[in-house]
C-alpha positions as CSV (number, residue, x, y, z in Angstrom):
1,M,-56.9,-148.9,87.7
2,D,-60.0,-147.0,86.9
3,D,-58.2,-144.0,85.4
4,A,-56.4,-146.0,82.8
5,G,-58.5,-149.1,82.8
6,D,-55.8,-151.8,83.0
7,G,-53.2,-151.0,85.7
8,S,-52.4,-151.8,89.3
9,D,-53.4,-149.7,92.3
10,V,-49.8,-148.6,92.6
11,E,-49.8,-147.5,88.9
12,C,-53.1,-145.7,89.5
13,R,-51.7,-143.8,92.5
14,R,-48.6,-142.9,90.5
15,V,-50.7,-141.5,87.6
16,K,-52.8,-139.5,90.0
17,T,-49.7,-138.1,91.7
18,Q,-48.2,-137.2,88.3
19,K,-51.4,-135.5,87.1
20,S,-51.4,-133.4,90.3
21,R,-47.7,-132.4,89.7
22,C,-48.4,-131.6,86.1
23,K,-51.2,-129.3,87.1
24,R,-48.7,-127.5,89.4
25,G,-46.3,-127.0,86.5
26,D,-44.0,-130.0,86.6
27,V,-43.2,-130.6,83.0
28,A,-41.7,-134.1,83.5
29,S,-44.9,-135.2,85.2
30,C,-46.9,-133.9,82.2
31,V,-44.7,-135.9,79.9
32,E,-45.1,-139.0,82.0
33,V,-48.9,-138.9,82.2
34,G,-49.1,-138.1,78.4
35,T,-46.9,-141.0,77.4
36,Y,-48.7,-143.3,79.8
37,Y,-52.0,-142.7,78.1
38,A,-50.4,-142.6,74.6
39,S,-48.8,-146.0,75.1
40,R,-52.2,-147.4,75.9
41,D,-53.7,-145.9,72.7
42,R,-55.6,-143.2,74.6
43,G,-54.4,-140.3,72.5
44,A,-57.4,-138.1,73.4
45,Q,-56.3,-138.3,77.1
46,A,-52.6,-138.0,76.3
47,A,-52.9,-134.9,74.1
48,P,-53.6,-132.3,76.8
49,Y,-50.7,-133.5,78.9
50,L,-48.3,-133.7,76.0
51,S,-49.5,-130.3,74.7
52,R,-48.8,-128.7,78.1
53,A,-45.4,-130.3,78.2
54,C,-44.6,-129.3,74.6
55,S,-45.6,-125.7,75.3
56,R,-43.3,-125.6,78.3
57,G,-40.2,-126.8,76.3
58,A,-40.3,-130.7,76.4
59,A,-39.1,-131.5,72.9
60,D,-40.0,-135.3,73.1
61,A,-43.5,-134.4,74.2
62,C,-43.9,-132.4,71.0
63,D,-42.7,-135.3,68.9
64,Y,-45.0,-137.7,70.6
65,L,-48.0,-135.3,70.2
66,A,-47.2,-134.8,66.5
67,Y,-47.3,-138.6,66.0
68,I,-50.7,-138.8,67.7
69,Y,-52.1,-136.2,65.4
70,A,-50.5,-137.5,62.2
71,N,-51.7,-141.0,62.9
72,A,-55.1,-140.2,64.4
73,K,-54.4,-142.1,67.6
74,G,-57.5,-141.1,69.6
75,V,-57.7,-137.6,68.1
76,R,-59.0,-136.3,64.8
77,Q,-56.1,-136.6,62.3
78,S,-54.5,-133.3,61.6
79,Y,-51.3,-133.0,59.5
80,T,-51.3,-129.3,60.2
81,K,-51.0,-129.9,64.0
82,A,-48.5,-132.7,63.5
83,M,-46.3,-130.4,61.4
84,R,-46.6,-127.7,64.0
85,Y,-45.6,-130.0,66.9
86,W,-42.8,-131.6,64.9
87,S,-41.4,-128.2,64.1
88,R,-41.6,-127.1,67.7
89,G,-40.0,-130.3,68.9
90,C,-37.2,-129.8,66.4
91,Q,-36.7,-126.2,67.5
92,L,-36.4,-127.5,71.1
93,G,-33.7,-130.0,70.0
94,S,-35.5,-133.4,69.4
95,R,-33.6,-135.2,66.6
96,S,-36.6,-137.5,66.2
97,A,-38.9,-134.5,65.7
98,C,-36.5,-132.9,63.2
99,S,-36.3,-136.2,61.3
100,N,-40.1,-136.6,61.3
101,Y,-40.6,-133.0,60.3
102,D,-38.3,-133.3,57.4
103,L,-39.9,-136.6,56.2
104,A,-43.4,-135.0,56.5
105,K,-42.2,-131.9,54.5
106,A,-40.8,-134.1,51.8
107,R,-44.1,-136.0,51.6
108,V,-46.1,-132.8,51.3
109,R,-43.8,-131.6,48.5
110,R,-44.3,-134.9,46.6
111,L,-48.0,-134.7,47.0
112,R,-48.1,-131.2,45.7
113,K,-46.0,-132.1,42.7
114,R,-48.6,-134.7,41.7
115,R,-51.4,-132.2,41.5
């Protein structure tokens, strides 16, 4: 698959179809494309799709996007963005995002106390 570099023709067609659906506003398709790229360590390609899904209410997309930013998975590391996306995911009901947000807040507090 040219688009992802390592898949079958069927997979390639599916990703292209999902990209098209995402552009037309299908949030589930945005999540699918974003997680497809993220699972292949292509965070820079995943981020726009996950961001679109997160902004349209997909809590798990917010959590995944925060992970990408917190761990610099193909994007410039940004704890600020990670915290923002975890917070948004938590507000939307993702237990994982809430847990990650709480852990990150605790870590920030510990780091500030050391100063």
